[in-house]
N, C-alpha and C positions, 0 to 999 in steps of 0.2 A: 505494500500500501504506500503511495506516494506522499510523502509528508508536505511538500510545497506544490504549487497551482503549475511550475514548469520542473522540467528535470534537471535542469541545470541553469547556472546563470547566462550560460551561451544562448541557452534557447530562448529564456525571457527577452534577451537583447535581440536576438533574430525577430522575436515576435513584434518588439517594439519599432525596430528597424522595419519591418513590412507595414506596421499600422501607420508609421508616417510617411512611409513611401507611398502607400494607397491615398493618404490624403494631401499629398503634394506638399507636405512640410519639409521644404529644403531647409530652410533654418535649424530645424530640429534634426535632420539629418546631420547636418554640418557640425551642430554643437556635440552630437555623439562622437565624432570623428575627433574634434578637437579635445573632447573629454579622453578618448582613448590612445591617441597617438603617442602621448607622452608615456606611455605605459608597455607600449610595443617595443620589443628590440629591435634595432636596426637590421639585424641579420635576418630577421624574418620577415619583414617590410621588403628586404632585396630578393629574398628567395621566392616569396611570392610575386612579385612585379619585376624581376631582373629583366625581363624581355621587353617590357614596357619602358623602363627606367633606360634602357638603351637605344632604344628607338627614339626617346625623348632627348638624348644626349647627356646622360647625367654621366655617362665613365668620359668624357670628353676632356681632353687636357685642355684648361684654359687659357694657357699661354698659346697653343696652337690655334685656338679658336680667335681669340683677340687678334692675332696676326692676320687670321683670314680674314675677319672683319674690317680691320684697318685697310689692308689692300684691295677689298673690295670697295671701302668708300672712297680711296685713291681712284679708283676704276671708274667708277661713278661720276667723280668730279672732272676727270679727265677726257674720258671716252664718249659720253653721252650728252643728251642736254638737260642734264639735271639743273644748271644753273639757271636756263632759259625757264623750264617749269617752276623752279622753286622762287622764282623772281615774280612770276606773274601777279598781278594785282589781285586781291581777294582779301576777304575779311578775318580769315584764319590765321595761325600761326604758319611760320615759315617751314614749307616742305623739309623734313628729315631725309636723310638717306633711307631710312626703312620705309617712310612715305612713298617715295620713289620706287622703291623696288616693288611694293605692294601695286602701286598703280601702273608701272609700265610692265611688271614681269608676272605679276600676281603671286610674288614669292618673298619670303625673309632671308635675311642672313641665315637663320637658324635652318631654314628649309634646304638652302642652298649647300651649306656646309654637311649637312645630313645625305642630301641626295649625290653629292660629289665627293663624298668622303674625304672632306676636309681638304681636298686639291684644288687650290685658288684658281690656277690656271685652266684646268678644266672646267670651272663655276664660270669663268669669264669667258671662254671659248664657247659655252652654252648660251649665255648671255647675248654675245656678239652676233649669234646666229639672228636673234630676233631684231636686230638693228636694221 
């Protein structure tokens, strides 16, 4: 005979999450995650989400990515109509390199870094084909 309404705290939490999900309570779901995350070992998180973490660039060397970003920004300024587009009169803030990439190529630096394996020359060659 069961002592409690649920068989375990995990079952209770699962039911609570399902109830919040069914009601569309995103704030409640986020709060559960914020409450739990500090108590979960990082190795457990990585074991569960390693593939997604890799896809998101978690394991990339930041120095290499920074060099890629800087070189891409130089290319944007030197080889494109960035300055023409970024100086067009409008009421919003000045266009950034990221804005330019999204507008002209539907991409971000992170997309290009991931899609071209961190190879800046390959990424620039790909972007140059669209010019």
